[in-house]
C-alpha positions as CSV (number, residue, x, y, z in Angstrom):
1,M,68.9,101.6,-63.4
2,A,69.7,102.4,-67.0
3,L,72.7,104.7,-67.7
4,L,70.4,106.9,-69.9
5,E,66.7,107.3,-69.4
6,I,64.5,109.4,-71.7
7,E,60.8,109.5,-71.1
8,D,58.2,111.5,-73.1
9,L,60.7,113.9,-74.6
10,H,59.4,116.9,-76.6
11,V,61.6,119.3,-78.6
12,E,59.7,122.1,-80.3
13,F,60.6,125.2,-82.4
14,P,58.2,128.0,-83.2
15,S,58.0,128.6,-87.0
16,Q,55.8,131.1,-88.9
17,G,53.1,131.3,-86.3
18,A,53.1,127.5,-85.8
19,V,55.1,125.0,-83.8
20,M,57.5,122.5,-85.3
21,H,57.5,119.2,-83.3
22,A,61.0,118.0,-84.0
23,V,60.7,115.4,-81.3
24,E,57.3,114.2,-80.0
25,G,56.8,111.9,-77.0
26,L,60.1,110.0,-77.4
27,S,61.2,107.4,-74.8
28,L,64.5,105.6,-74.8
29,T,66.9,103.9,-72.5
30,V,70.5,102.9,-72.9
31,E,72.3,100.5,-70.6
32,E,75.9,100.5,-69.5
33,G,78.1,99.2,-72.3
34,E,75.2,98.9,-74.8
35,V,75.3,99.9,-78.5
36,L,72.0,101.4,-79.6
37,G,71.5,102.3,-83.2
38,I,69.0,105.1,-84.2
39,V,67.9,105.1,-87.8
40,G,65.5,107.0,-89.9
41,E,65.3,109.5,-92.8
42,S,66.6,113.1,-92.5
43,G,64.2,115.1,-90.5
44,S,63.2,112.2,-88.2
45,G,64.6,113.9,-85.1
46,K,67.6,111.7,-84.5
47,S,70.2,114.4,-84.0
48,V,67.8,116.8,-82.3
49,T,67.1,114.1,-79.6
50,M,70.8,113.8,-78.8
51,M,71.4,117.5,-78.9
52,A,68.6,118.0,-76.3
53,L,70.3,115.4,-74.2
54,M,73.6,117.3,-74.4
55,G,71.9,120.7,-73.6
56,L,72.6,122.1,-77.1
57,I,69.1,123.2,-78.1
58,G,69.2,127.0,-78.1
59,F,66.5,129.7,-78.1
60,P,63.8,129.6,-79.3
61,G,63.8,125.8,-79.1
62,Q,62.0,124.3,-76.1
63,V,62.8,121.0,-74.4
64,R,60.5,119.2,-72.0
65,A,60.2,115.7,-70.7
66,K,58.9,113.6,-67.9
67,K,62.4,112.2,-67.4
68,L,65.8,113.0,-68.9
69,R,68.4,111.4,-66.7
70,F,72.0,110.3,-67.2
71,A,73.9,108.3,-64.6
72,G,71.5,109.5,-61.9
73,H,71.7,113.2,-62.9
74,D,68.5,115.0,-63.8
75,L,69.5,116.8,-67.1
76,L,66.4,119.0,-66.9
77,G,67.2,120.4,-63.5
78,I,71.0,120.6,-63.3
79,S,72.8,123.9,-63.4
80,D,75.0,125.0,-66.3
81,K,78.1,124.4,-64.1
82,E,77.0,120.8,-63.4
83,R,76.3,120.2,-67.1
84,R,79.8,121.3,-68.0
85,R,81.2,118.8,-65.7
86,L,79.3,116.0,-67.4
87,V,79.5,117.0,-71.0
88,G,82.8,116.2,-72.5
89,K,83.8,113.9,-69.6
90,D,81.1,111.3,-68.8
91,M,79.0,112.1,-71.9
92,A,80.5,113.0,-75.3
93,M,79.4,113.5,-78.8
94,I,81.0,113.1,-82.3
95,F,79.2,115.5,-84.6
96,Q,78.3,114.9,-88.3
97,E,80.8,117.1,-90.0
98,P,84.3,117.4,-88.5
99,T,85.3,120.3,-90.7
100,T,82.5,122.5,-89.2
101,S,82.9,121.1,-85.7
102,L,86.7,121.8,-85.4
103,N,87.7,125.5,-85.0
104,P,89.8,126.5,-88.0
105,C,91.6,129.2,-86.0
106,F,93.2,126.8,-83.5
107,T,95.5,123.9,-83.9
108,I,94.5,120.3,-83.4
109,G,96.6,120.0,-80.3
110,Y,95.1,123.1,-78.7
111,Q,91.5,121.9,-79.2
112,L,92.3,118.4,-78.0
113,M,94.2,119.5,-74.9
114,E,91.5,122.0,-74.0
115,A,89.1,119.2,-72.9
116,L,91.9,117.4,-71.1
117,R,92.9,120.5,-69.1
118,L,89.3,121.1,-68.3
119,H,88.3,117.7,-67.1
120,S,91.5,116.2,-65.7
121,P,94.3,117.3,-63.4
122,L,96.9,117.1,-66.1
123,D,99.3,120.1,-66.6
124,K,100.1,121.4,-70.0
125,A,103.0,118.9,-70.6
126,G,100.9,116.0,-69.4
127,A,98.0,117.0,-71.5
128,R,100.2,117.2,-74.6
129,R,101.6,113.7,-73.9
130,R,98.0,112.4,-73.5
131,A,96.9,114.1,-76.7
132,I,99.7,112.3,-78.6
133,E,98.6,109.0,-77.1
134,L,95.0,109.6,-78.2
135,L,95.9,110.5,-81.7
136,E,98.0,107.3,-81.9
137,Q,95.0,105.3,-80.6
138,V,92.7,106.6,-83.4
139,G,95.3,105.7,-86.0
140,I,96.9,109.1,-86.9
141,P,100.5,108.5,-88.0
142,A,103.3,110.7,-86.7
143,A,100.9,112.0,-84.0
144,H,103.5,114.2,-82.3
145,T,103.9,116.3,-85.5
146,R,100.2,116.6,-86.2
147,L,99.4,118.4,-82.9
148,D,100.5,121.7,-84.4
149,D,98.5,121.3,-87.6
150,F,95.3,123.2,-88.3
151,P,92.1,121.3,-89.4
152,H,92.4,122.5,-93.0
153,Q,95.8,120.8,-93.2
154,M,94.3,117.4,-92.6
155,S,91.9,115.2,-94.6
156,G,88.2,114.7,-93.8
157,G,89.0,111.2,-92.5
158,M,91.8,112.5,-90.3
159,N,89.7,115.3,-88.9
160,Q,87.0,112.7,-88.0
161,R,89.7,110.7,-86.2
162,V,90.6,113.9,-84.3
163,M,86.9,114.3,-83.3
164,I,86.8,110.8,-82.0
165,A,90.0,111.4,-80.0
166,M,88.5,114.5,-78.5
167,A,85.3,112.6,-77.6
168,I,87.1,109.6,-75.9
169,S,89.8,111.7,-74.3
170,C,88.2,111.6,-70.8
171,N,86.9,108.1,-71.0
172,P,83.2,108.9,-71.3
173,R,80.5,106.4,-70.1
174,L,78.3,107.4,-73.0
175,L,79.5,108.2,-76.5
176,I,77.1,109.6,-79.1
177,A,78.2,109.2,-82.7
178,D,76.1,111.3,-85.1
179,E,76.6,110.1,-88.6
180,P,80.3,109.6,-87.9
181,T,81.1,108.5,-91.5
182,T,79.3,111.3,-93.4
183,A,81.2,112.5,-96.5
184,L,83.9,109.9,-96.1
185,D,84.8,107.4,-98.8
186,V,83.9,103.8,-98.3
187,T,87.3,102.6,-97.2
188,I,87.6,105.4,-94.6
189,Q,84.1,104.7,-93.4
190,A,85.0,101.1,-92.7
191,Q,88.1,102.2,-90.8
192,I,86.2,104.7,-88.7
193,L,83.5,102.1,-87.8
194,D,86.1,99.5,-86.9
195,L,87.8,102.1,-84.7
196,L,84.5,102.9,-82.9
197,R,83.7,99.3,-82.4
198,N,87.1,98.5,-80.9
199,L,87.1,101.6,-78.7
200,Q,83.6,100.7,-77.4
201,K,84.7,97.2,-76.5
202,E,88.0,98.1,-75.0
203,R,86.5,100.9,-72.8
204,G,83.1,99.3,-72.1
205,M,81.3,102.5,-72.9
206,A,77.8,102.8,-74.1
207,L,77.5,103.9,-77.7
208,V,74.5,105.6,-79.4
209,L,75.1,105.4,-83.2
210,I,72.9,107.7,-85.3
211,T,72.9,106.8,-89.0
212,H,71.0,106.5,-92.2
213,N,72.8,103.3,-93.1
214,M,70.9,100.2,-92.0
215,G,73.9,98.0,-92.9
216,V,76.1,99.9,-90.4
217,V,73.4,99.3,-87.7
218,S,73.3,95.6,-88.4
219,E,77.1,95.3,-87.9
220,M,77.5,97.6,-84.9
221,A,74.4,97.7,-82.7
222,G,72.7,95.3,-80.4
223,R,69.4,97.1,-80.4
224,V,67.9,99.6,-82.9
225,A,65.3,102.3,-82.6
226,V,63.6,103.4,-85.8
227,M,62.5,107.1,-85.8
228,Y,60.1,108.9,-88.0
229,A,58.9,112.5,-87.7
230,G,60.1,112.8,-84.1
231,Q,58.7,109.5,-82.8
232,V,60.1,106.0,-82.2
233,M,58.2,103.7,-84.6
234,E,59.8,100.5,-83.7
235,Q,62.5,99.4,-81.1
236,R,63.8,95.9,-81.0
237,P,67.0,93.8,-80.9
238,V,68.8,94.3,-84.2
239,A,68.8,90.7,-85.4
240,E,65.0,90.3,-84.8
241,L,64.2,93.6,-86.5
242,F,66.2,92.8,-89.6
243,A,64.7,89.3,-89.8
244,D,61.1,90.2,-89.0
245,P,60.3,93.9,-89.1
246,Q,57.0,94.8,-87.5
247,H,56.3,98.4,-88.5
248,P,55.5,99.3,-92.2
249,Y,58.2,102.0,-92.1
250,T,60.9,99.6,-90.9
251,E,59.8,97.2,-93.7
252,A,60.0,100.0,-96.3
253,L,63.5,101.0,-95.1
254,L,64.8,97.5,-95.3
255,A,63.2,97.0,-98.7
256,A,65.3,99.9,-100.0
257,L,68.5,98.1,-99.3
258,P,70.1,96.9,-102.6
259,E,70.8,93.4,-101.2
260,R,67.1,93.0,-100.3
261,G,65.8,93.5,-103.9
262,P,65.8,91.2,-106.8
263,A,68.8,91.4,-109.1
264,G,68.3,93.7,-112.1
265,H,65.3,95.6,-110.6
266,R,65.0,99.2,-109.5
267,L,65.5,99.9,-105.8
268,A,62.4,100.2,-103.7
269,T,61.5,103.7,-102.6
270,I,59.2,105.3,-100.0
271,P,56.9,107.8,-101.7
272,G,56.6,111.3,-100.2
273,V,58.7,113.0,-97.5
274,V,58.8,113.4,-93.7
275,P,56.0,115.8,-92.7
276,G,56.9,119.4,-91.8
277,V,55.2,122.1,-89.8
278,F,52.0,122.5,-91.8
279,D,51.4,119.0,-93.1
280,R,51.7,117.0,-89.9
281,P,48.9,114.3,-89.9
282,G,46.4,114.2,-87.1
283,G,46.5,110.4,-86.9
284,C,49.5,108.1,-87.6
285,L,52.3,110.2,-88.8
286,F,53.3,107.6,-91.4
287,A,49.8,107.1,-92.7
288,P,50.1,109.4,-95.8
289,R,53.0,107.2,-97.0
290,C,51.9,103.8,-95.7
291,A,50.7,101.1,-98.1
292,Y,48.6,99.6,-95.3
293,A,47.0,102.8,-94.1
294,T,43.2,102.9,-93.3
295,R,40.8,105.6,-92.3
296,H,41.4,104.6,-88.7
297,S,45.1,105.2,-89.2
298,K,44.5,108.7,-90.5
299,D,42.2,109.6,-87.6
300,V,43.8,107.9,-84.6
301,R,47.4,108.3,-83.5
302,P,48.8,104.9,-82.4
303,E,50.7,104.6,-79.1
304,L,54.1,102.9,-78.7
305,R,53.3,99.5,-77.2
306,D,55.2,96.4,-76.2
307,W,55.3,93.9,-79.1
308,R,57.4,90.8,-79.7
309,G,60.3,91.5,-77.4
310,G,60.4,95.2,-78.3
311,Q,58.0,98.1,-79.0
312,V,56.1,99.2,-82.0
313,R,53.9,102.2,-82.8
314,C,51.3,100.8,-85.2
315,H,47.6,99.9,-85.3
316,Y,48.4,96.9,-87.5
317,P,51.9,95.4,-86.8
318,L,53.0,93.2,-89.6
319,G,53.1,90.1,-87.3
320,D,49.6,90.6,-86.0
321,A,47.5,87.6,-87.2
322,E,44.3,89.7,-87.3
323,R,45.8,92.7,-89.2
324,H,44.3,91.8,-92.6
325,E,40.8,91.6,-91.1
326,A,41.4,94.9,-89.2
327,I,42.6,96.7,-92.4
328,E,39.5,95.5,-94.4
329,R,37.2,96.4,-91.5
330,D,38.7,99.9,-91.0
331,G,38.7,100.7,-94.7
332,P,41.9,101.2,-96.8
333,V,42.7,104.6,-98.2
334,Q,44.8,105.6,-101.2
335,L,48.3,106.9,-100.5
336,E,48.0,110.7,-100.2
337,T,51.5,111.1,-101.6
338,L,50.4,109.3,-104.8
339,A,46.9,110.9,-105.1
């Protein structure tokens, strides 16, 4: 049994008399010790998916699923008390922006020791010693003197290290890193990613890495799920996905990487934007932006199906030998975003 099992997850928000489908029919699994990368544009539902898992979707958002299980616990049916035992101990999350996640009114030490006192039998002195050890593990110099600092007295990179220390403080079985290098310079980004990689290997914990950076995924993950408009479009081992993408959206994301384009040419772009509340297509959600879209794509929503050692949600996967005939038969349409 997988450590994390998500089946047919829906997260919805009412908006101006309509419903925003932030996540629609998403299914994922994460094994013990696995590193899963989740990529996609802003608005694809990556962070919302993990917040639903953590129980952080507040009113008026609605979460429903056929299955939402972690380590044998039904996350849809557990009580608030049971969830508090899991979150922060067995399941932890590093949020996007440390300066907004850390409370400016309390010291670093207070916030770090709070989780330790809550989820372990340590007394105050023991929690302080453990907090110093954690800060040293994440590369903060003179850790014993930094416990009494407030978040504003530390740099963005140092605050991100504090967030990582808090997340790993109770040795979680699953760590979710949501854009852990946002707003950090390139050198600090590399240090944070190396730190996460080493911690994951040392502790054998499962890691879900949410990012826009395909290069980061290629270095960190063993498997990658590509999300778009709340759905998984493709899910495959990372090496195979980079070498031979099967969904047009994955192909377009990879084509936008600088190293993939010819020298001296403009970077490739994907026309249009992720659909919102009032412009959600009835057929394939990517059809209005897809260079291979047909009338069939616009009218019929594809299902996520097994394909080449993974899964793909497309009527015409790029590796399908009959796709050109199918596209000609079903009738190509002009990109709506360019019309």
